C-alpha positions as CSV (number, residue, x, y, z in Angstrom):
1,M,-0.1,-0.1,-0.1
2,A,1.6,3.4,-0.9
3,V,2.0,5.9,1.8
4,E,0.9,9.3,1.2
5,S,1.7,12.3,3.2
6,A,3.2,15.7,3.3
7,I,6.4,16.7,4.9
8,L,7.2,20.4,5.8
9,D,11.0,21.4,6.7
10,S,10.9,25.2,6.9
11,Y,14.6,25.0,7.8
12,A,15.6,22.9,4.9
13,G,19.2,23.7,5.2
14,S,21.1,21.4,2.5
15,G,17.8,19.6,1.6
16,T,18.0,16.4,3.8
17,T,14.3,16.1,4.4
18,G,13.6,16.2,0.6
19,H,16.6,13.4,0.1
20,A,15.0,11.1,3.0
21,V,11.6,11.6,1.2
22,L,12.3,10.6,-2.3
23,K,14.4,7.7,-0.5
24,A,11.3,6.7,1.4
25,N,9.2,6.8,-1.8
26,A,11.6,4.9,-3.9
27,Q,11.9,2.1,-1.2
28,D,8.0,1.5,-0.6
29,E,6.5,3.3,-3.6
30,G,4.8,5.9,-1.5
31,T,3.6,9.3,-2.7
32,R,4.9,11.3,0.0
33,R,5.1,14.9,-1.0
34,F,7.4,17.5,0.6
35,I,7.8,21.4,1.1
36,L,11.4,22.7,1.8
37,I,11.7,26.4,2.9
38,E,15.1,27.7,2.9
39,M,15.9,31.6,3.3
40,M,19.4,31.5,2.8
41,D,21.2,32.3,-0.2
42,Y,22.4,28.9,-1.0
43,A,18.6,27.8,-1.6
44,E,19.1,27.5,-5.3
45,S,22.6,26.5,-5.5
46,L,22.9,23.7,-2.5
47,T,19.3,22.9,-1.4
48,A,17.6,22.8,-4.8
49,E,20.5,21.3,-6.6
50,R,20.8,18.5,-4.0
51,I,17.1,17.6,-4.5
52,K,17.8,17.4,-8.3
53,R,20.3,15.4,-8.3
54,V,19.1,13.0,-5.9
55,A,16.2,12.6,-8.1
56,N,17.5,12.6,-11.5
57,G,20.8,10.8,-10.5
58,Y,24.4,12.3,-10.8
59,G,28.1,11.1,-11.6
60,E,29.6,9.5,-14.5
61,E,30.6,5.7,-15.6
62,S,31.8,3.9,-12.6
63,K,30.6,6.9,-10.0
64,A,27.4,7.3,-11.7
65,V,24.5,7.1,-8.7
66,A,21.0,6.3,-10.0
67,G,18.4,8.7,-9.1
68,L,15.8,8.0,-6.8
69,G,12.8,9.3,-9.1
70,G,10.3,11.7,-8.0
71,G,10.9,15.4,-8.8
72,F,10.3,19.0,-7.3
73,T,9.5,22.5,-8.4
74,Y,11.9,25.3,-7.2
75,Y,10.2,28.8,-6.6
76,A,12.3,31.9,-5.3
77,L,10.4,34.8,-3.2
78,G,10.2,38.1,-5.0
79,E,10.5,41.3,-3.1
80,P,8.3,41.7,0.1
81,L,5.2,43.4,0.1
82,F,6.0,45.1,3.4
83,V,9.0,46.6,4.8
84,E,9.9,48.2,8.0
85,Y,6.9,49.5,9.9
86,G,4.3,48.0,8.0
87,N,5.1,50.4,5.1
88,L,4.3,49.3,1.2
89,N,7.7,48.3,-0.5
90,P,7.5,49.8,-4.0
91,A,10.3,47.3,-4.9
92,A,7.3,44.8,-5.0
93,G,5.9,46.3,-8.1
94,I,2.6,48.1,-8.7
95,D,0.8,45.0,-9.8
96,A,1.9,42.8,-6.8
97,I,0.4,45.6,-4.3
98,R,-2.8,46.1,-6.0
99,N,-3.1,42.3,-6.2
100,Y,-2.5,42.4,-2.3
101,V,-5.0,45.0,-1.7
102,A,-7.9,43.4,-3.9
103,W,-7.5,40.5,-2.0
104,Q,-7.8,42.0,1.1
105,E,-10.7,43.8,0.2
106,G,-12.2,40.4,-0.9
107,I,-12.3,41.3,-4.5
108,V,-12.3,38.3,-7.0
109,E,-10.3,38.3,-9.8
110,G,-12.0,38.5,-13.0
111,T,-15.2,39.8,-11.5
112,G,-15.0,43.5,-13.0
113,S,-17.5,46.1,-14.1
114,S,-17.9,47.2,-17.9
115,S,-18.7,50.5,-16.3
116,A,-16.9,53.6,-17.2
117,E,-15.5,53.6,-13.7
118,S,-13.8,50.3,-14.4
119,Q,-11.7,51.7,-16.9
120,H,-10.0,54.2,-14.6
121,R,-6.1,53.2,-13.9
122,Y,-7.1,53.1,-10.4
123,W,-10.0,50.7,-10.3
124,L,-9.7,47.5,-8.4
125,G,-12.9,45.9,-8.6
126,E,-16.2,45.2,-6.5
127,A,-16.7,43.3,-3.3
128,N,-19.2,43.6,-0.5
129,G,-21.2,46.0,-2.3
130,L,-18.5,48.7,-2.6
131,R,-16.9,50.0,-5.6
132,V,-12.8,49.9,-4.7
133,F,-10.3,52.6,-6.2
134,F,-6.8,52.3,-5.3
135,A,-5.1,55.8,-6.0
136,Y,-1.4,55.0,-5.9
137,E,1.6,56.4,-7.5
138,E,5.1,55.2,-6.6
139,H,6.7,58.9,-6.5
140,S,3.9,61.2,-5.6
141,V,1.3,61.7,-2.8
142,T,-2.3,60.8,-3.9
143,T,-5.1,63.0,-2.0
144,L,-8.7,62.1,-2.4
145,D,-10.4,65.4,-2.6
146,L,-13.2,66.5,-5.1
147,E,-11.2,66.7,-8.0
148,L,-10.0,63.1,-7.5
149,L,-13.6,61.8,-6.6
150,A,-15.0,63.6,-9.7
151,E,-12.6,61.6,-11.8
152,L,-13.4,58.1,-10.3
153,V,-17.0,58.3,-9.4
154,K,-19.3,58.4,-12.4
155,V,-22.2,56.6,-10.3
156,A,-23.8,57.2,-7.2
157,G,-23.5,54.3,-4.8
158,P,-21.0,52.9,-2.1
159,V,-17.3,53.6,-2.9
160,L,-14.1,52.8,-1.4
161,V,-10.9,54.8,-2.1
162,Y,-7.3,54.2,-1.1
163,A,-5.1,57.2,-1.2
164,D,-2.2,58.5,0.8
165,Q,-4.5,61.7,2.2
166,L,-8.0,62.6,2.5
167,A,-9.2,66.3,2.0
168,L,-13.0,65.8,2.4
169,G,-14.8,65.9,5.7
170,E,-16.4,63.1,7.5
171,D,-20.1,64.6,6.9
172,F,-19.2,64.7,3.4
173,M,-17.9,61.2,3.1
174,R,-20.7,59.7,5.1
175,R,-23.6,61.4,3.3
176,H,-22.2,60.2,-0.1
177,G,-21.0,56.6,0.9
178,I,-17.5,57.2,0.3
179,G,-15.1,55.0,2.5
180,F,-11.3,55.9,2.6
181,K,-8.5,53.9,3.7
182,K,-4.9,55.7,3.9
183,I,-2.2,53.6,1.8
184,P,0.5,52.5,4.3
185,R,4.0,53.9,3.3
186,D,6.6,56.2,4.5
187,I,5.7,59.6,3.1
188,A,9.2,61.0,4.2
189,R,10.6,59.0,1.4
190,L,9.0,60.7,-1.5
């Protein structure tokens, strides 16, 4: 009977856990899977390389070692979305930042609107009865004021706008069903 399980090693080091899983699978025809996590700079050159050689085999002629079979996929993390003090990391890229904010708001990808609003560069999508905009510019501060609001909102109804600053009063915001969330970033760097 094939053994099925998933093994997680969050400090993978040289890949010993992955090697052991491949060896166990080869011995008993198991279908165990593994997830190795390594944050050090040798993850690709040592950890992933070891697992590749164990799976595929290595060496030549009389020193050849047969592979154990199996395989793996190697992924490297990109830039973190947040840096010190919970500020956004511009190096992560605008697409990653927008996707994260959309996910936080519960916006399902591909559920956009065909309205004029949805064509605006700050449009994120719709969720929980709100039309959501993310007014972010990497090198300048965005302010939710009457000018930006008129640019974004074409139809009355509940709206949520992310921006760096708010120049509209609480009463105005409440009367018109407008929500505001401050974009978390270090304004001093701009």
